[in-house]
C-alpha atoms as one frame of an Amber mdcrd trajectory, in Angstrom:
protein
  76.110  84.117  78.441  79.176  84.439  80.621  77.703  86.935  83.029  79.196
  86.027  86.385  82.015  83.582  85.833  84.325  84.749  88.663  81.772  83.283
  91.064  82.133  79.845  89.528  85.710  79.621  90.754  85.028  80.893  94.264
  81.728  79.763  95.521  82.173  76.061  96.338  79.296  74.933  98.534  79.877
  72.972 101.717  79.452  69.239 101.427  79.136  67.916 104.983  76.566  65.086
 104.973  73.382  65.565 106.959  70.328  63.374 107.420  67.276  65.614 107.562
  65.026  65.221 110.546  61.884  63.294 109.708  59.726  66.063 111.127  61.047
  68.749 108.775  57.700  70.140 107.695  58.916  71.711 104.442  60.339  68.537
 102.919  56.939  67.290 101.766  56.020  70.473  99.904  54.795  69.727  96.387
  53.845  72.229  93.661  50.868  71.701  91.424  52.155  70.344  88.120  51.421
  71.705  84.671  50.404  75.264  85.484  52.159  78.601  85.617  53.259  79.584
  89.079  51.162  82.290  90.750  53.045  85.619  90.766  55.748  85.639  93.403
  55.345  89.390  93.920  51.856  88.634  95.284  53.163  86.055  97.754  56.444
  87.378  99.167  55.929  89.849 102.060  58.432  92.296 100.542  59.456  93.323
  97.030  60.320  90.171  95.079  63.225  90.514  92.686  65.417  88.674  90.212
  68.410  89.529  88.058  68.461  90.741  84.488  71.006  91.267  81.716  70.822
  93.258  78.510  70.570  90.208  76.252  67.552  88.996  78.205  65.689  92.237
  77.569  65.226  91.071  73.975  63.664  87.732  74.980  59.843  88.015  75.119
  59.454  84.940  77.328  61.918  86.328  79.886  60.233  89.737  79.858  56.815
  88.126  80.312  57.936  86.098  83.329  59.852  88.979  84.942  56.856  91.284
  84.710  54.569  88.520  85.988  56.619  87.740  89.077  58.882  90.664  89.989
  58.590  94.093  91.509  62.373  94.618  91.638  65.286  94.006  89.260  69.019
  93.636  89.979  71.486  94.050  87.082  73.393  90.751  87.127  76.572  91.892
  85.371  76.052  95.320  83.809  77.050  97.254  86.943  80.172  95.260  87.751
  83.543  96.895  87.176  84.570  94.464  84.462  81.807  96.107  82.393  81.860
  99.688  83.637  85.578 100.459  84.172  88.000 100.898  81.293  91.654 101.831
  80.780  92.787 105.141  82.211  89.921 105.148  84.723  87.352 105.619  81.953
  83.720 104.769  82.714  81.090 103.130  80.522  77.633 102.886  82.063  75.725
 102.270  78.824  74.791  98.645  79.572  73.685  99.616  83.068  71.610 102.423
  81.574  69.688  99.950  79.442  68.768  97.650  82.332  67.779 100.577  84.555
  65.665 102.072  81.760  63.886  98.743  81.208  63.042  98.559  84.900  61.861
 102.157  85.009  59.716 101.798  81.902  58.050  98.697  83.356  57.447  99.948
  86.878  60.154  97.862  88.572  62.364  99.286  91.272  66.105  98.681  90.825
  68.712  97.408  93.255  72.266  98.310  92.217  74.960  95.618  92.162  77.807
  96.281  92.814  80.158  99.233  93.368  83.247  97.856  95.147  84.199  94.176
  94.923  87.543  92.633  95.794  87.353  90.480  92.653  87.407  93.291  90.073
  89.078  96.587  89.214  92.703  95.716  90.020  93.842  96.031  86.397  93.092
  99.768  86.522  93.226 100.379  90.273  96.698  98.876  90.599  97.789  99.632
  94.163 101.420  98.871  93.259 101.715 101.496  90.524  98.974 104.106  90.982
  99.965 106.834  93.482  97.737 106.765  96.533  96.356 110.263  95.960  95.320
 109.374  92.399  93.950 106.014  93.568  91.774 107.684  96.206  90.579 110.433
  93.867  89.585 107.983  91.132  87.950 105.698  93.692  85.782 108.583  94.845
  85.048 109.691  91.275  83.939 106.222  90.219  81.478 105.846  93.084  80.073
 109.355  92.910  79.764 109.235  89.112  77.993 105.878  89.140  75.659 106.440
  92.073  75.017 110.052  91.136  74.047 109.019  87.611  70.972 107.281  89.028
  70.272 109.560  91.959  66.661 109.104  92.979  66.198 106.098  90.678  67.674
 103.261  92.750  66.057 101.641  95.766  69.466 100.591  97.054  73.050  99.635
  96.208  75.419  96.844  97.129  78.172  99.288  97.990  80.799  96.780  99.148
  80.539  93.166  98.057  82.115  90.142  99.781  84.721  91.732 102.091  84.994
  88.746 104.481  87.583  85.989 103.995  86.333  82.739 102.488  86.365  80.820
 105.781  85.272  83.774 107.901  88.710  84.238 109.503  89.094  87.997 109.096
  88.735  90.120 105.991  90.004  89.792 102.435  93.279  91.435 101.495  92.771
  93.173  98.147  93.821  96.177  96.079  91.208  98.311  97.834  92.382  97.452
 101.347  96.080  97.808 100.497  95.595 101.308  99.112  92.920 102.695 101.430
  93.013 100.522 104.569  91.118  97.398 105.539  88.190  99.272 107.060  89.017
 102.546 105.353  88.057 101.533 101.825  84.648 100.402 103.028  83.902 103.484
 105.133  84.999 105.692 102.244  82.797 103.841  99.739  79.708 104.197 101.898
  80.412 107.880 102.521  80.798 108.602  98.815  77.661 106.665  97.929  75.631
 108.419 100.590  76.744 111.840  99.337  75.853 110.879  95.756  72.350 109.602
  96.599  71.101 110.272 100.134  67.862 108.338  99.577  69.263 104.980  98.404
  69.601 102.183 100.979  73.291 101.230 101.117  74.184  97.569 101.668  77.133
  95.505 102.746  76.632  92.270 100.792  78.196  88.835 101.458  77.762  85.131
 100.741  77.971  81.924 102.805  76.658  83.738 105.873  74.096  81.015 106.539
  76.365  78.223 105.328  79.396  79.018 107.511  78.528  80.313 111.019  82.034
  81.718 111.579  81.695  83.807 108.444  78.267  85.055 109.475  79.621  86.107
 112.865  82.629  87.895 111.336  80.352  89.695 108.906  78.009  90.956 111.614
  80.937  92.138 113.730  82.227  93.998 110.676  78.866  95.727 110.200  78.899
  96.836 113.841  82.469  98.119 113.575  81.851 100.053 110.378  78.754 101.661
 111.847  80.808 102.803 114.844  83.333 104.266 112.415  80.566 106.323 110.865
  79.890 104.329 107.689  76.271 105.036 106.628  75.375 101.386 106.163  71.643
 101.128 105.630  71.174  97.401 105.177  72.579  93.872 105.253  72.695  91.764
 102.106  72.848  87.999 102.550  73.302  86.338  99.177  71.847  82.999 100.295
  73.536  80.758  97.755  72.301  77.942  99.946  74.111  74.711 100.606  71.199
  72.308 101.015  73.172  70.185 103.497  73.612  72.775 106.216  71.995  71.759
 109.518  68.345  72.567 110.054  68.004  75.735 112.123  71.271  77.306 111.036
  69.614  79.691 108.582  67.137  80.803 111.230  69.919  81.433 113.722  71.844
  83.661 111.338  68.743  85.619 110.342  67.883  86.274 113.995  71.443  87.409
 114.714  71.402  89.700 111.687  68.025  91.125 112.636  69.373  92.134 116.047
  71.308  94.960 114.371  68.012  96.576 113.407  68.902  97.110 109.748  66.867
  96.129 106.682  67.852  92.712 105.336  68.020  91.761 101.671  68.019  88.121
 100.605  69.997  89.276  97.613  71.095  86.326  95.426  69.108  83.242  96.389
  69.693  79.922  94.660  69.905  76.347  95.943  71.517  73.677  93.727  70.918
  70.064  94.710  74.346  69.019  93.462  77.361  69.130  95.742  79.978  71.771
  94.911  77.705  73.389  92.363  77.804  70.278  90.181  81.580  69.832  89.918
  81.608  66.766  92.183  79.438  63.702  91.514  76.593  63.166  93.964  75.108
  59.704  93.584  72.441  59.988  96.261  68.819  59.623  95.101  67.363  62.822
  93.723  64.442  62.577  96.146  66.803  62.708  99.132  68.582  65.787  97.864
  65.315  67.402  96.815  63.930  67.031 100.333  66.973  68.840 101.715  66.650
  71.581  99.124  62.975  72.179  99.792  63.511  72.197 103.549  66.289  74.782
 103.424  64.376  77.122 101.115  61.352  76.847 103.380  63.450  77.650 106.434
  64.941  80.722 104.758  61.521  81.994 103.717  60.086  81.435 107.174  63.024
  83.216 108.816  62.619  86.157 106.433  58.884  86.336 107.057  59.555  86.463
 110.810  61.510  89.712 110.449  59.772  92.955 111.385  58.192  94.461 108.278
  60.610  97.404 108.238  63.546  94.982 108.040  62.246  93.084 105.004  63.937
  95.081 102.234  63.510  92.538  99.416  63.719  88.865  98.531  65.753  88.284
  95.351  66.659  85.148  93.416  69.812  85.076  91.252  67.936  84.519  88.024
  64.223  83.853  87.790  63.986  80.505  85.960  66.393  77.595  86.020  67.559
  78.489  82.522  68.558  81.948  83.780  70.845  80.580  86.491  74.607  81.149
  86.429  74.893  77.616  87.827  73.491  76.077  84.650  74.563  78.582  82.018
  77.855  76.901  81.106  77.840  73.955  78.716  77.830  70.640  80.512  76.632
  71.958  83.863  72.916  71.329  83.395  71.611  68.012  84.706  68.071  66.878
  84.252  67.350  66.776  87.975  68.852  70.187  88.821  66.587  73.098  89.706
  68.430  75.850  91.568  65.601  78.412  91.302  61.899  78.639  92.037  60.661
  78.289  88.440  61.486  75.949  85.593  62.195  77.122  82.045  58.487  77.404
  81.226  57.574  79.321  84.378  56.094  76.332  86.196  56.801  76.027  89.930
  59.757  73.928  91.020  59.509  71.847  94.233  61.009  74.621  96.380  58.318
  77.053  95.219  55.621  75.496  97.376  57.853  75.549 100.457  58.281  79.271
  99.968  54.531  79.748  99.529  53.794  77.711 102.652  56.269  79.751 104.700
  55.001  83.106 103.490  51.319  82.242 103.864  51.672  80.686 107.296  50.808
  77.177 106.138  54.234  75.680 106.975  53.205  74.500 110.387  49.818  73.164
 109.326
């Protein structure tokens, strides 16, 4: 299913070569073969979540694994504007309703994703043709209608998604910023969401924060600035689409810097392909070498998350639960036999990175 294709054109992972230090204690993690993975919701020291789409709700094997492992669900595509916004500022939340109802009926909390994203909505919210007053009024109506529809039902929302420029040099210019101001559209979105559901935790969500230090720094400065402007930001979302070749320690550094703001932190979209550039560039290194990097980086992220104060551990979410659920492998021709960008394989058995996560969360990483 083509659930998240805009990401495939944007999210190229860094490819700087790095030799892992021999003492990296996560690299040797090995899962037990041939058995179902113990439930992740019993291991992660916070709600463990994954994504879901309406077509998956009809797959018994997916449902079984989600209910086994998860305590939280994020709609992968059903709450994005390309699904919810129609011509003439019409709204269609029916697909979102189905995912939220599934979660509610099965005792899962729901994290909303996403209200305002630079990548979508410009066909209707055309800043060149829609008068500013109408633009602002419809902007407010969309957010209040959507968030208010689920008032009291959502744990949190990604209110603004990916506002920082690709390389971290400033913010993205987009239809929202041109009509409502670079900071103004974000402050306004958070204010409208807070009014519509005062109890939901409201997140600013971004990717490549661990991968590109300049982007992480720009993002954290943006959070501080928006808070000073009165935006009711309640949490930080770091997507953690990890480049396995980033230097050891870089993930930990970002997580410590983010934690200094005192807000809850959501690892919101974790995956970790072993192929450079998400598989679009050949990588001829031995699989074992790349696997060691992958396992080490996942272990470092888990350990850094576990080190957060309990009140700052909002949730730990993977973007898909099993490899076969991953947007990285969903397109024809992208799946390679040695790829495993998630914690579980198609049958629900633990992938190599699974044990690194377990070791980090149970305190066995340093043993």
